[in-house]
C-alpha angles and dihedrals in degrees: 000000000000128000114219120192114232131193113294090039096270118137124222136191115248131179121202115240119240118229118222143147090282096051114122129205129196124208128184119231086247090058094049093046089050091050092048092053094046093048092046092047090052092048094048089049091050094049091046092050092049090050091050091049091050093049092048089051093055097049114095121239114264114258121217112226123231090243092054092046092052093047090052093047093049091047091051092046092049090052090052092050090047088053092046091056089047092050091049091048090051090047092054091047088051090052090052091049092048090051093050092049089050090053091050091056 
């Protein structure tokens, strides 16, 4: 026998029920409807997911056109050149600052 604490701190004596062929369960209509809805929702979700996976596997992979590649390549190259010019300007400013600091000493 196991003692299980309940609310209020009292202990009660409980015996586990044994399951057998003759064990009977009673479910309310509300419980049955809830189970049916839950199972049908899970089944619909599974079927929908399988369909989406099958559809995705049939679609071809997107191909980047040569024109799109060239446009992206040119954009990246121009950005690199802009950054290079900015770095060179910053380097010139840094040399000027170093020269002024040297003159102050």
